[in-house]
SETI-348163 format. One record per residue (C-alpha): residue in three letters; y, x, z. Coordinates in steps of 0.5 Angstrom, whole numbers, padded with zeros to 4 digits, always signed. Each point is the difference from the previous one (the first is absolute). Layout:
N
ALAYXZ ...
end
This chain:
499
MET-0208-0136+0252 ASN+0002+0002-0007 ARG+0007-0002+0001 LEU+0000+0005+0006 LEU-0004+0005-0003 PHE+0005+0000-0006 GLY+0006+0000+0005 LEU-0003+0006+0003 PHE-0001+0004-0006 ALA+0007-0002-0003 ALA+0003+0003+0007 VAL-0004+0006-0001 VAL+0002+0001-0007 ALA+0007-0001+0002 LEU+0000+0005+0005 GLN-0004+0005-0004 SER+0006-0001-0005 ALA+0005+0001+0005 MET-0003+0007+0002 SER-0001+0002-0007 THR+0007+0000-0001 ALA+0003+0002+0007 ILE+0006+0005-0001 ASP-0001+0006+0005 LYS+0006+0004+0001 ASP+0001+0008+0001 GLY+0006-0001+0005 SER+0005-0004-0004 VAL-0003+0001-0007 LEU-0005-0005-0003 VAL-0006+0003-0002 LEU-0003-0004-0006 THR-0007+0000-0004 ASP-0002-0003-0006 SER-0003-0006+0004 ASN+0007-0002+0003 PHE+0005+0003-0005 GLU+0001-0006-0004 ASP+0001-0004+0007 ALA+0005+0005+0002 ILE+0005-0001-0006 LYS-0001-0007+0001 GLU+0002-0001+0007 HIS+0006+0005+0000 LYS+0005-0002-0005 LEU+0002+0007+0000 LEU-0005+0006+0001 LEU+0001+0007-0002 VAL-0007+0004-0001 ASP-0001+0007+0001 PHE-0007+0002-0005 TYR-0002+0006+0003 ALA-0006+0005+0000 PRO-0002+0003+0007 TRP+0000+0007-0003 CYS+0007+0000-0004 GLY+0005+0005+0003 HIS+0006-0004-0002 CYS-0003-0006+0003 LYS-0001+0003+0007 ARG+0007+0003-0001 LEU+0003-0008-0001 GLU-0005-0003+0006 PRO+0005+0002+0006 ALA+0006-0003-0004 TYR-0004-0006-0002 ALA-0002-0001+0007 GLU+0007+0000+0003 ALA+0003-0004-0006 ALA-0006-0005+0002 ASP+0002+0000+0008 ILE+0008-0001-0002 LEU-0002-0006-0005 ALA-0005-0003+0005 ALA+0006+0000+0006 LEU+0005-0004-0004 GLU+0001-0007+0002 GLU-0003-0003-0006 PRO-0006+0006-0001 ILE-0001+0003-0007 PHE-0007+0003-0001 ILE-0003+0006-0004 ALA-0007+0001-0002 LYS-0004+0006-0002 LEU-0007+0000-0004 ASP-0005+0006-0001 ALA+0000+0000-0007 THR-0007+0004+0000 GLU-0004-0005+0004 HIS+0003-0006-0002 LYS+0000+0001-0008 GLU+0001-0007-0002 ALA+0007-0002+0002 ALA+0002+0007-0002 ALA-0003-0001-0007 LYS+0003-0007-0001 HIS+0007+0003+0001 GLY+0000+0006-0004 VAL+0000+0006+0006 ARG-0002+0006-0004 GLY+0003+0005+0005 TYR+0002+0001+0008 PRO+0004-0003+0003 THR+0002-0006-0004 LEU+0004-0005+0003 LYS+0001-0007-0002 LEU+0004-0005+0002 PHE-0003-0007+0000 LYS+0005-0006+0000 ASN-0002-0007+0000 GLY-0007+0003-0003 VAL+0004+0004-0006 PRO-0001+0007+0000 MET+0005+0005-0001 ASP+0001+0008+0000 TYR+0003+0002+0007 GLN+0007+0003-0002 GLY+0002+0003+0007 GLY+0000+0006+0004 ARG-0005+0003+0004 THR+0003+0001+0007 ALA-0001-0005+0005 GLU+0007-0002+0000 GLU+0000-0001-0008 ILE-0006-0004+0000 SER+0002-0005+0005 ALA+0007-0001-0003 TYR-0004-0001-0007 MET-0004-0005+0004 ILE+0006-0004+0003 LYS+0004+0000-0006 LYS-0006-0003-0004 SER-0001-0005+0006 GLY+0006-0004-0001 PRO+0005-0002-0005 ALA+0004+0006-0004 VAL+0006-0001+0004 THR+0001-0002+0007 THR+0006-0004+0002 VAL+0004+0002+0006 THR+0005-0005+0004 SER+0002+0004+0006 VAL+0001+0007+0003 GLU-0006-0001+0004 GLU-0004-0002-0006 ALA+0002+0006-0003 GLU-0002+0005+0005 ALA-0006-0004+0001 PHE-0001+0002-0008 PHE+0001+0007+0001 ALA-0004+0001+0006 LYS-0006-0003-0003 GLN+0000+0005-0005 PRO+0003+0007+0001 THR+0001+0000-0008 ALA+0004-0006-0003 ALA+0006-0002-0004 LEU+0005-0005+0002 ALA+0005-0003-0006 LEU+0006-0002+0003 LEU+0003-0005-0005 ASP+0006-0005-0001 SER-0005-0006-0001 LEU-0007-0001-0001 ASP+0001-0004-0006 SER+0003+0005-0005 ASP-0002+0004-0005 ILE-0001+0006+0004 ALA-0004-0003+0005 LEU-0005-0002-0006 ALA+0000+0007-0002 VAL-0002+0003+0007 THR-0006-0005+0000 THR-0002+0002-0007 PHE+0001+0007+0002 ALA-0004-0001+0007 GLU-0006-0003-0004 SER-0001+0006-0004 SER+0001+0005+0006 ASP-0007+0000+0004 ASN+0002+0005+0006 VAL+0006-0002+0002 PRO+0001-0007+0004 PHE+0007-0004-0002 ALA+0004-0005+0003 TYR+0007-0002-0001 THR+0005-0004+0003 ALA+0007-0003-0001 GLU+0002-0001+0008 PRO+0007+0003+0001 ALA-0003+0002+0007 VAL-0005+0004-0003 LEU+0005+0004-0004 THR+0005+0001+0005 ASN-0006+0003+0005 TYR-0002+0005-0005 GLY+0007+0001-0002 ALA-0002-0001-0008 LYS+0003-0003-0005 ALA-0003-0006-0004 GLY-0004+0003-0006 SER-0003+0006+0003 LEU-0007+0002+0003 ARG-0001+0002+0006 PHE-0007+0004+0000 ALA-0003+0003+0006 THR-0005+0005+0001 PRO-0003+0003+0007 GLU+0004+0006-0002 ALA+0007-0003-0002 VAL+0004-0006-0002 PHE+0003+0000-0008 THR+0004-0004-0003 ARG+0001-0002-0007 PHE+0005-0004-0004 LEU-0004-0005-0005 ASP+0002+0000-0007 PHE-0005-0004-0004 THR+0005+0000-0006 GLY-0004+0005-0004 GLY-0006-0004-0001 VAL-0007+0004+0000 THR+0004+0007+0001 ALA+0003-0003+0007 PHE-0007-0002+0002 GLU-0003+0007-0002 GLU+0006+0003+0004 LEU-0001-0004+0006 ASN-0008+0001+0000 THR+0001+0008+0000 TRP+0005+0000+0005 LEU-0004-0004+0005 PHE-0006+0004-0002 GLY+0004+0006+0002 HIS+0002-0002+0007 SER-0006-0003+0002 ILE-0004+0007+0000 ALA+0002+0006+0004 PRO+0005+0005-0002 MET-0006+0005-0001 PHE-0007-0002+0001 GLU-0006+0005+0000 PHE-0005-0001-0006 SER-0007-0003+0001 PRO-0004-0003-0006 GLU+0001-0007+0004 LYS+0007+0000+0000 SER+0001+0003-0007 MET-0004-0006-0003 HIS+0005-0005+0002 LEU+0007+0004+0000 PHE-0002+0004-0007 SER+0000-0006-0003 GLY+0006-0003+0002 PRO+0007-0001-0004 ILE+0002+0007+0002 ARG-0002+0005-0005 VAL+0003+0006+0002 HIS-0003+0004+0006 LEU+0003+0006+0004 ILE-0006+0004+0002 ALA+0000+0005+0006 PHE-0006+0004+0000 GLY+0000+0004+0007 ASP-0005+0002+0006 ALA+0002-0005+0006 THR-0003+0005+0005 GLU+0005+0005-0002 ALA+0005+0002+0005 GLY+0007-0003-0001 PHE-0003-0005-0006 ALA+0002-0006+0004 ASP+0007+0002-0001 THR-0001+0001-0007 VAL-0003-0007-0001 ALA+0006-0003+0004 ALA+0005+0004-0005 ILE-0004-0003-0006 LYS+0001-0007+0003 GLU+0007+0001+0001 GLY+0001+0002-0007 ALA-0004-0005-0003 ASN+0002-0006+0004 LYS+0006-0002-0005 PHE-0005+0000-0006 ARG-0006-0004+0004 THR+0001-0006-0005 LYS+0000+0004-0006 ALA-0006+0006+0002 LEU-0006-0001+0005 SER+0000+0007+0005 ILE-0007+0002+0001 LEU-0003+0006+0004 VAL-0006+0003-0003 GLY-0004+0005+0005 LYS-0002+0006-0004 ASN-0008-0002+0001 GLU+0001-0005-0005 THR-0002+0005-0006 ARG-0001-0006-0005 ILE+0008-0002+0001 LEU+0002+0008+0000 GLU-0004+0001-0007 ALA+0003-0006-0003 PHE+0007+0004+0001 ASP-0003+0006-0002 LEU+0001+0003+0007 THR-0005+0004+0005 GLU+0001+0000+0008 LYS+0004+0007-0002 ASP+0005-0005-0003 VAL+0001-0004+0007 PRO+0005-0002+0002 THR+0004-0003-0006 MET+0002-0006-0002 VAL-0001-0004-0007 ILE+0003-0006-0003 ALA-0005-0004-0004 ASP+0003-0005-0005 MET-0004-0005-0003 ARG+0005-0005-0002 ALA-0002+0001-0007 GLY-0007+0000+0001 ALA-0003+0007-0001 MET+0002+0004+0006 LYS+0006+0005+0000 ARG+0000+0006+0005 PHE+0007+0003+0003 PHE-0001+0006+0005 PHE+0005+0001+0005 GLU+0004+0006+0001 GLY+0003+0001+0007 ASP-0001+0000+0007 MET-0004-0006+0002 ALA+0002+0001+0008 LYS+0007-0002-0003 ALA+0002-0008-0001 PHE+0005+0002-0005 ASP-0004+0003-0004 THR-0005-0006-0001 GLU+0006-0004-0001 LYS+0002+0004-0005 PHE-0007+0001-0003 LEU+0000-0008-0001 THR+0007-0001-0002 ASN-0001+0005-0006 PHE-0006-0003-0002 PHE+0003-0007+0000 ALA+0006+0003-0004 GLY-0005+0003-0005 HIS+0002+0007+0001 LEU-0007+0002+0002 LYS-0005+0002-0006 ALA-0007-0002+0001 LYS-0006+0006+0001 LEU-0005-0001-0006 LYS-0007+0002+0000 SER-0002+0004-0006 GLU-0005+0005-0003 GLU+0002+0006-0003 PRO-0001-0001-0008 VAL-0004+0005-0004 PRO+0000+0001-0007 GLU-0007-0003-0001 ASP+0003-0006+0002 MET+0003-0002-0007 GLU-0006+0003-0004 LYS-0005-0006+0001 ALA+0001-0006-0004 VAL+0001-0004+0006 LYS+0006+0004+0003 VAL+0000+0001+0007 ILE+0007-0001+0003 LYS+0003+0003+0007 GLY+0006-0003+0004 LYS+0003+0007-0002 SER-0001-0001-0007 PHE+0001-0007-0001 GLN+0008+0000-0002 LYS-0002+0005-0005 GLU-0006-0002-0003 VAL+0001-0008+0000 LEU+0007-0002+0002 GLU+0003+0006-0005 SER-0005-0001-0005 ASP+0001-0004-0007 LYS-0007-0003+0000 ASP-0003-0007+0003 VAL-0004+0002+0006 LEU-0006-0004+0003 MET-0001+0002+0006 GLU-0005-0001+0006 PHE+0001+0001+0007 TYR-0006+0001+0004 ALA-0003+0002+0006 PRO-0006+0005+0000 TRP-0004-0005+0005 CYS+0001-0006-0004 GLY-0006-0004-0003 HIS+0004-0003-0005 CYS+0003+0006-0002 LYS-0007+0004-0001 THR-0002-0006-0004 LEU+0006+0000-0004 GLU+0000+0008-0001 PRO-0005+0001-0006 LYS+0003-0006-0004 TRP+0007+0003+0001 ASP-0003+0007-0002 VAL-0002-0004-0007 LEU+0007-0003+0000 GLY+0003+0007+0000 ASP-0005+0003-0005 ARG+0002-0006-0005 LEU+0007+0001+0001 ALA+0000+0008-0001 GLY+0003+0000-0007 VAL+0005-0005+0001 GLU+0006+0004+0002 HIS+0005-0005+0003 VAL-0005-0003+0005 MET-0002+0004+0006 THR-0006-0002+0005 ALA+0001+0002+0007 LYS-0002+0000+0007 MET+0002+0002+0007 ASP-0003+0000+0006 TYR+0004-0004+0005 THR-0003+0002+0006 ALA+0003+0007-0001 ASN+0006-0001-0004 GLU+0006-0005+0001 LEU+0006-0003-0004 ASP+0006-0003+0001 VAL+0002-0003-0006 PRO+0002-0007-0002 GLY-0005-0004-0002 VAL-0006+0004+0003 ASP-0003-0004+0006 ILE-0007+0002+0001 ARG-0003-0005+0005 GLY-0008+0001-0002 PHE-0004+0004-0005 PRO-0001+0000-0005 THR+0007-0002-0002 ILE+0002+0001-0008 LEU+0007+0001-0002 PHE+0003+0001-0007 PHE+0006+0004-0001 PRO+0003-0002-0007 ALA+0003+0006-0004 ASP+0007-0003+0002 LYS+0000+0002+0007 THR+0006-0004+0002 LYS-0004-0006+0000 GLU-0005+0000+0007 PRO-0007+0000-0001 VAL-0005-0006-0002 VAL-0005-0001+0005 TYR-0007-0001-0004 LYS-0004-0006+0002 GLY-0005-0001-0006 GLY-0007+0002+0000 ARG-0003+0007+0002 GLU-0004+0001-0007 VAL+0002+0005-0005 PRO+0002-0005-0005 ASP+0004-0004+0005 PHE+0004+0006+0001 LEU+0001+0002-0007 ALA+0002-0008-0002 PHE+0005+0001+0006 LEU+0003+0007-0003 LYS+0000-0003-0007 GLU+0005-0006+0002 HIS+0004+0004+0005 ALA+0001+0007-0003 SER+0006+0002-0003 LYS-0003+0002-0007 PRO-0006-0003-0004 PHE-0006+0004+0000 GLU-0008+0000-0002 VAL-0006+0003+0004 GLU-0006+0002-0003 GLU-0006-0005+0001 GLU-0005+0003+0006 GLU-0006+0004-0003 GLU-0005-0005+0003 GLU+0003-0006-0005 GLU+0000+0005-0006 GLU-0007+0001+0001 GLU-0002-0007+0001 GLU+0004-0001-0007 GLU-0004+0005-0003 VAL-0007-0003+0003 LYS+0002-0007-0003 GLU+0002+0003-0007 GLU-0007+0004+0000 LEU-0004-0007+0002 
end
């Protein structure tokens, strides 16, 4: 009897355990909870998880593409699964994997988590998962297999080689392992090369839009890999895409750091023809510059370029190759493809000058102990100066800058009597510079401009206290100097003497 009861009890426990870890589905998307999360990543050697919040706008916009990708992946001959977890309700799993914002996508491969590096469209998500599910490179041995490879994923690359046992085949494998979004295959079958009319040593890259070919040259080492990555990225996206927060997260972090931004009203009569002309003019540069359409209602983007709705339509080239963004404004007819092509041609030839923001300098700027430098006064007051200049680049809203401000003022007062050293500051949200060595990527950034202005500025990386700055200047200044001790220190000495 006891054995019977024990058996029944064990069966009930097993049933309850199975029920507690059962995974529901929303369409083809697995729905995870704190109780079934660990079982899910153990059961599925490859699993993409969307940690989301029901109220999050970005999550809601991702949902239909994510669901479509799940359907695509579930329909494969060997299904691949993706999942989601409401991180506001199931906080244990979210906290364990460091989820701090929504949506956060993480890929679990053999239980090991890694950040998702793909795009946010259904095609990009499914292509990413297909790529991660198998070997870095698929071997194609016939025309039929090649056609099946391209049919399986609409954006894919096939390397046509002399031999699969060669340095270039190894290079293709190495590159494919580092490329997350594009499925790769290679072949050395003469029939496949003949079928595509391609020479050995070339790449056939197919997208839903068109087929592109490129000769594979890996003799340039790292540079060649970077060039191929940029080329693939440029051809894998549309010739022009409409701005959205979801797309920007993926595309703006890609290898192409030059963006042609067309501001316009899509509802305006005839604007579709203008967009077509921009696409035509920019097409030759698609592996060098992303072409983006931004609506006039995107006020934050307009403000970043000092534009208002009254300035629309217009075009701007945003160059972020050196870190801080440089802006080049279009002059011409946006409805003429030739004008767009000329605009980009002149930019890449170095014939255009960036438009730099600057406040107007006023006499009072240079009267204080800490000199206030503006974009228009930088050349005269800093570059043409024979002084050593220690300069803070700040943002008015920056908490660290606000903490530094009183210390920076004290430093300016301490150095007021040192003629060959200047303490200065610039609001870099209202001013911009195009000067070698000035690459402002965060606030505050502190640079030392030596008296010999033929030398590039030195990035200050020391402590943020007044003695730290003084020690740095005494080491780097062109002439030795001394400063008086602070009054507090003198008062302390007097107290000690009285005691």
